[in-house]
N, C-alpha and C positions, 0 to 999 in steps of 0.2 A: 543610473542603477539603484536601487535606493535599499539600505542595510536596513529599513522597518518592516519585523516581516510578525505573525500573531502569534504566540504560542505554540509549539504544536503540541499541548493537552489541551489547552486550549481547544484546536485543528479537531484532533484527534473527538474530543466528546461532543463536538458536536455535528459531527456526521453520524457519531453511534445513536447520537435522537433522532435525528434527518432518520437513518435508516428506518428507526424501529417506530417512525409518526408514517409512513407506507408499510408496516412489513416485511423486511424485509432483513431476512436477521442476520446480523450481522455483530462480529467480538471480537473482545480486544484479549490476542493474544500474551502481551508484553509487552512493560514499559516501559517507555527507554527515557532520552532528559527532559522534562518537562520544559525547557524552553525550544529548546536547537537542534530534538532526537532528530532525523526524516523515516521516512513511514514504509510501511512495506505493508505492504497490500495483498496477501490471497484469498485466490478467487472460485471459490468453492462450487462448482455443477458439478453432474450428472458425469462426466469423463473422465472428471479427476480435479486436477488445481491449476490457475496461472493466474500466477509473477506477476504485479507491478511493483516499480519502484517508483521514487519520491530523485527527479534528476533536473539539475538544473541547468534552464536554457542555455545557448547563447548570451542573453540580452542580458540575466539575469534571475530569468522569470523561474518561478516551479511550474514542475510539469515530470508526466510518467511513463516510463518505461519499459515497454515489457520482456524479462526475461527474454532470458532461448525463443526470442526470438519469438513470444505468442505461443511457445508451445500448449499444451497437453501435458502436464505433469501426470505422473503417478504421484499419491499419495503420501511417499517412501519418497523418495528423488523429489518431492516439495518441501517433505520438513526437512531432507537434509543439507539443504539449497537455506533456507532460513536458517537453519541453525548455524552454516556457517560464516553467514552474513550479519550477526550477530559478533559470533567472535569477529568479524572483521569490521564492525560499534556493537561496539555497552553502549550507543547512546538510542539505538534502532529501535523503535516503536510495532508494532505489527499485530495486526489489522485481519478482519480475517470474514467475508462478505460472501453466504451466499447467493447463487444466481443461475438461472434457468440457462442459457449462453456464450456466460463470457463475458457482458458489455463491463468495457466503466463503467463503474461508482459514480467518477468524477466528470468536473466539467470540459477538465485540465483535456488542450488532447495526448496524444501517446507518440513520445516521439523514437524512430527507429537508429540509435545507436550500436 
């Protein structure tokens, strides 16, 4: 397992530019630790919001976990979840991505934890 990783701020900025280049609405909602912060993603869709959070798999690689088993949350419930997550981890980054069907906009697999 390698301890090398790209700084979170650089990764987030690259993702926001990637979304912009393809016309997908993506917004930085909260900055966390520039080097080591993890990322929480709000997937805004018509029915509500799904949330993905970064986790490490058993091999130490970053992947995504669906919060609340991938359930679509009301905006109020999603806001409350994000607030609790930020209270637990002050280094957390939060981005919001507009999506039509809640698909994961990243190449990483979603793990079921």
